[in-house]
C-alpha positions in Angstrom: 72.6 142.9 58.4 73.5 142.0 62.0 77.3 141.3 62.1 79.3 140.7 65.2 83.0 139.7 65.5 84.5 137.3 68.1 87.9 135.9 68.5 86.5 132.4 68.6 83.1 131.1 67.6 82.1 127.6 68.7 79.3 126.0 66.9 77.6 123.6 69.4 77.0 124.4 72.9 76.7 121.0 74.6 79.5 119.2 76.7 82.2 119.5 74.0 81.6 123.1 72.9 81.1 124.2 76.6 84.2 122.6 77.6 86.3 124.4 75.1 84.6 127.7 76.3 85.3 126.8 79.9 88.9 126.0 79.4 89.6 128.9 77.3 88.0 131.3 79.7 89.6 129.7 82.9 92.7 127.4 82.6 94.1 129.0 79.3 93.2 132.7 80.6 92.3 133.6 77.2 91.6 137.3 76.9 89.6 137.3 73.6 86.0 137.2 72.8 84.0 133.9 72.7 80.6 133.0 71.2 79.0 129.6 71.5 76.3 129.0 68.9 73.7 126.5 70.0 70.4 125.7 68.2 68.6 124.2 71.1 69.3 126.1 74.4 67.0 123.6 76.2 69.4 120.8 75.3 66.3 118.6 75.1 67.5 116.7 72.3 71.2 117.0 72.7 73.6 114.0 72.6 75.0 115.2 76.1 71.8 115.0 78.0 70.4 112.0 76.4 73.4 110.0 76.8 73.8 107.2 79.5 76.5 109.4 81.1 79.2 107.0 81.9 83.1 107.0 81.9 85.5 104.4 81.5 89.3 103.7 81.0 88.8 100.3 79.1 89.8 101.3 75.7 92.4 99.8 73.4 93.9 103.0 72.2 96.3 104.9 74.5 95.1 108.4 73.6 91.4 107.5 74.5 92.7 106.0 77.9 94.6 109.2 78.6 91.5 111.3 77.7 89.3 109.4 80.0 91.8 109.5 82.7 91.9 113.3 82.4 88.2 113.3 82.6 88.1 111.3 86.0 90.6 113.7 87.5 88.4 116.5 86.3 85.3 115.1 87.7 87.0 114.2 91.0 88.2 117.8 91.3 85.0 119.8 90.6 84.8 121.4 94.2 88.2 122.8 93.6 87.2 124.4 90.1 83.6 125.2 90.7 83.2 125.5 94.5 82.1 123.4 97.4 78.6 123.0 96.1 79.6 121.5 92.7 78.3 117.9 92.4 77.6 115.8 89.4 76.6 112.7 91.5 79.8 110.9 90.2 79.9 107.3 91.4 82.6 104.8 90.3 81.5 101.1 90.7 83.3 100.2 87.6 82.9 98.8 84.3 82.9 94.9 83.7 83.5 93.8 80.2 82.8 90.2 79.5 84.4 87.9 76.9 83.6 84.6 75.6 86.3 82.5 74.0 86.4 84.2 70.6 86.9 87.4 72.5 89.5 86.6 75.0 92.6 87.5 73.1 91.2 90.8 72.3 90.4 91.6 75.9 93.9 90.5 76.8 95.5 92.7 74.2 93.4 95.7 75.4 94.3 94.8 79.0 98.0 95.1 78.1 97.5 98.6 76.7 95.4 99.6 79.8 98.2 98.5 82.2 100.8 100.4 80.3 98.6 103.5 80.6 98.1 103.1 84.4 94.5 102.0 84.3 93.2 100.3 87.4 91.9 97.2 85.7 91.9 93.7 86.7 91.3 90.5 84.3 89.3 87.5 85.8 88.5 84.1 84.4 85.1 82.5 84.6 85.8 81.3 88.1 86.9 84.6 89.4 84.0 86.2 87.9 81.5 84.1 89.7 83.4 84.4 93.0 83.0 88.3 92.7 79.8 88.7 91.0 77.8 85.6 92.2 74.6 86.5 90.3 76.4 86.3 87.0 76.0 83.2 84.6 79.4 82.6 83.8 79.4 79.0 82.2 79.9 80.5 78.7 82.3 83.2 79.6 86.0 83.0 79.1 87.2 86.2 81.0 86.1 89.5 82.2 87.8 92.9 82.8 86.7 94.9 85.6 87.6 98.5 86.5 88.3 98.9 90.1 88.5 102.6 90.2 88.0 105.6 87.8 85.0 104.1 86.0 81.4 104.8 86.5 78.7 107.3 85.9 77.4 110.8 86.6 74.6 113.4 85.7 75.2 114.7 82.4 72.9 117.8 83.0 74.9 118.8 85.9 78.3 118.6 84.3 77.0 120.5 81.4 75.4 123.2 83.7 78.8 123.6 85.5 80.9 124.1 82.2 78.3 126.4 80.6 77.6 128.5 83.7 81.4 129.1 84.4 82.2 130.0 80.8 79.2 132.5 80.7 80.3 133.9 83.9 83.7 134.6 82.3 82.0 136.6 79.3 81.4 133.8 76.8 78.2 134.7 74.8 75.8 131.8 74.2 73.9 132.7 71.1 70.7 130.8 70.2 71.0 130.0 66.5 71.7 127.5 63.8 74.7 127.7 61.6 73.5 127.5 57.9 76.6 129.1 56.2 80.3 129.4 56.4 82.1 132.1 54.4 85.6 131.2 53.8 88.6 132.1 51.6 91.0 129.4 50.2 92.5 129.0 53.7 90.3 130.3 56.4 86.9 130.6 57.8 85.8 134.4 57.8 82.1 134.3 59.0 79.3 131.9 60.2 76.0 132.7 59.0 73.0 132.0 61.3 69.6 130.9 59.9 67.9 134.2 60.9 70.6 136.1 59.0 73.0 137.2 61.4 76.6 136.9 60.7 79.5 136.3 63.2 83.1 137.1 62.0 85.5 134.8 63.7 89.2 134.4 64.3 88.8 130.7 64.9 86.0 128.5 64.4 85.4 125.5 66.7 83.2 122.6 65.1 81.5 121.2 68.3 78.3 120.4 66.6 78.0 116.8 67.8 75.7 114.7 65.5 75.5 117.6 63.0 79.3 118.2 62.8 79.4 116.6 59.4 76.7 118.9 58.0 78.4 122.2 59.5 81.8 120.9 57.7 79.9 120.5 54.5 79.2 124.4 54.7 82.7 124.9 54.0 83.0 122.1 51.5 84.8 119.7 53.7 83.9 116.0 54.0 83.6 115.0 57.6 82.3 111.4 58.1 80.3 112.2 61.3 76.4 112.0 61.4 73.7 111.5 63.7 72.9 107.7 64.7 70.2 106.8 67.0 70.6 104.8 70.3 68.0 103.7 72.7 68.0 103.6 76.5 65.7 101.4 78.3 64.7 101.9 81.9 63.8 98.8 83.9 63.0 97.6 87.5 64.0 94.3 88.8 62.4 92.7 91.9 65.6 91.0 93.1 68.4 93.0 94.5 71.4 92.8 92.5 74.2 93.9 95.0 77.3 95.9 93.9 76.6 95.8 90.2 79.1 97.6 88.0 78.2 98.8 84.4 78.3 95.5 82.6 79.0 95.1 78.8 78.0 91.5 77.9 79.7 89.3 75.4 76.8 90.0 73.1 77.2 93.7 73.3 74.3 94.4 75.5 75.2 96.8 78.4 73.2 97.5 81.8 74.0 99.5 84.8 72.0 100.7 88.1 70.2 104.0 88.0 68.9 104.8 91.5 66.1 102.1 92.2 66.1 101.1 88.5 68.4 100.0 85.8 69.2 101.4 82.4 70.3 99.3 79.5 70.7 99.2 75.9 72.7 97.8 72.8 73.8 99.2 69.6 71.8 98.2 66.4 73.6 95.9 64.0 75.5 97.7 61.3 72.8 96.9 58.5 70.1 98.4 60.8 71.8 101.7 61.9 70.9 104.3 59.4 71.5 108.2 59.7 68.9 109.3 62.1 67.7 112.8 61.1 64.8 113.9 63.2 64.2 110.2 64.3 63.9 110.0 68.0 61.3 107.0 68.1 62.2 104.3 70.6 62.9 100.9 68.9 61.0 98.7 71.3 62.0 95.8 69.3 65.6 95.9 70.4 64.6 95.4 73.9 62.2 92.6 73.2 64.5 90.9 70.7 68.1 91.3 72.1 68.4 93.3 75.3 66.1 91.5 77.6 67.0 87.9 76.4 70.8 88.8 76.8 70.1 90.1 80.4 67.9 87.4 81.5 70.7 84.9 80.4 73.6 86.8 81.9 71.9 87.7 85.2 69.0 85.2 86.1 67.4 87.6 88.4 66.7 90.0 85.4 64.4 87.4 83.7 61.6 89.1 85.5 62.3 92.8 84.6 59.4 95.3 84.2 60.1 97.7 81.4 59.5 101.2 82.9 60.1 103.6 80.2 62.7 104.5 77.5 64.2 107.2 75.4 66.0 107.6 72.2 69.0 110.1 71.6 71.6 110.7 68.9 75.2 110.6 69.0 77.9 111.8 66.6 79.0 108.7 64.9 82.2 108.7 63.0 81.6 106.2 60.2 85.3 106.2 59.3 86.6 104.7 62.5 84.4 105.5 65.4 87.1 107.7 66.9 87.1 111.4 67.8 88.4 114.0 65.1 90.2 116.7 66.9 92.5 119.4 65.6 92.9 121.9 62.9 91.9 121.3 59.3 95.0 120.8 57.1 93.9 123.7 54.7 91.5 126.0 56.6 93.8 126.3 59.6 91.5 128.5 61.7 88.8 125.6 61.7 89.2 123.2 64.6 87.2 119.9 64.8 86.0 118.3 68.1 83.7 115.7 66.6 83.1 112.1 66.0 83.3 110.6 69.4 81.0 107.8 68.6 79.5 107.4 72.0 82.3 108.4 74.3 82.1 112.2 73.7 80.7 113.2 77.1 83.4 111.5 79.2 86.1 112.9 76.9 84.7 116.4 76.9 87.0 117.9 79.6 90.2 116.5 77.7 88.9 117.7 74.4 88.1 121.1 75.9 91.4 121.5 77.4 93.0 120.2 74.0 91.2 122.6 71.6 91.9 125.4 74.1 95.5 124.7 73.9 95.5 124.7 70.2 93.7 128.2 70.0 96.1 129.6 72.7 99.4 127.8 72.0 99.0 126.6 68.6 100.0 123.1 70.0 99.0 120.5 72.3 100.4 120.9 75.9 98.7 118.4 78.2 97.6 115.5 76.0 99.0 114.9 72.4 95.9 114.0 70.4 97.7 114.5 67.0 96.7 110.9 66.4 92.8 112.1 66.1 93.7 114.8 63.5 91.7 115.1 60.3 94.9 114.1 58.4 94.2 110.6 59.1 90.7 110.8 57.4 92.2 112.6 54.3 94.9 109.8 54.1 92.2 107.0 54.5 94.2 105.6 57.6 91.7 104.7 60.3 92.7 104.5 64.2 91.2 101.2 65.2 89.4 101.2 68.7 88.6 97.7 69.8 86.3 98.9 72.7 83.5 100.8 70.9 80.3 100.2 72.8 
């Protein structure tokens, strides 16, 4: 039997897993051996590469805001880390979250948290929205929150390439394989078993398996409420120019942003139409016809004449418990560290998660950001962390 030993084995080699490998091998100066197990080295169906690749600070939970602010600092400092050619096409036109009368109090409460965390957000009433974004329909709006800096979008492939390349250059071994078994004692993971029979002994195991994280945890008999959920992204063309458009999240939940000469848009399905999505990458065209396009045509009248160019469907790691990340060591299997369940904001929080998990491995504690609130203990205790701005 082919068996190898590594100090750290990371299951999942997309943005989160590669960020852990990067921070271990660079910022933390980890001298041990690192293996990253990835079942699809093409990343053709990875949550990272099929996402809308955006970053925002408009959350209601301080820790989520801090993680994204860390991510913004990371993205704006790429050249210092990776050299003068490093570029992920990061643009920061902002997010614009729109609220009707029923949603205004929540928006105001979220804004107070964001201000306390130093996020550069401004709240406008309907008149202010119309003055600043003349192409919006504002008659049915009560307010909007706009991120003036540190919010925007980027190229996910480029970010993953930088993290993965740098980790490999420092000796991290990227292994093409699928974890199908975890051998463990009462208090630690001993080995990862791959589908082809190979076994990897590990000092620490990091679960960074994205949408499959719950399945990986189950290999050790652990209930982790994370599963793949499908999200569709539609690419549209608009004949009328819409100047200075930020990423808009409508009061209906429909979102849209510019992408080159086009726009991308989408909406989360209703809870009763959002099952686990094993192997399902079929585009739900009805979402566009029935929900997305009507909402866009109402909110931005110029978009009534959209042309649907193409679309894709991807999966993200949905935490059915509270739609927040699960980060940190398991209370019993102490050498098992979670980095899962981001529910749509994992890519933007990959740098902060990578740093935090690397600190747990090297120092046994958080140093840069205290993410204790996102520990597995809350799931075991049935105490969700409520995030009001899940998109």
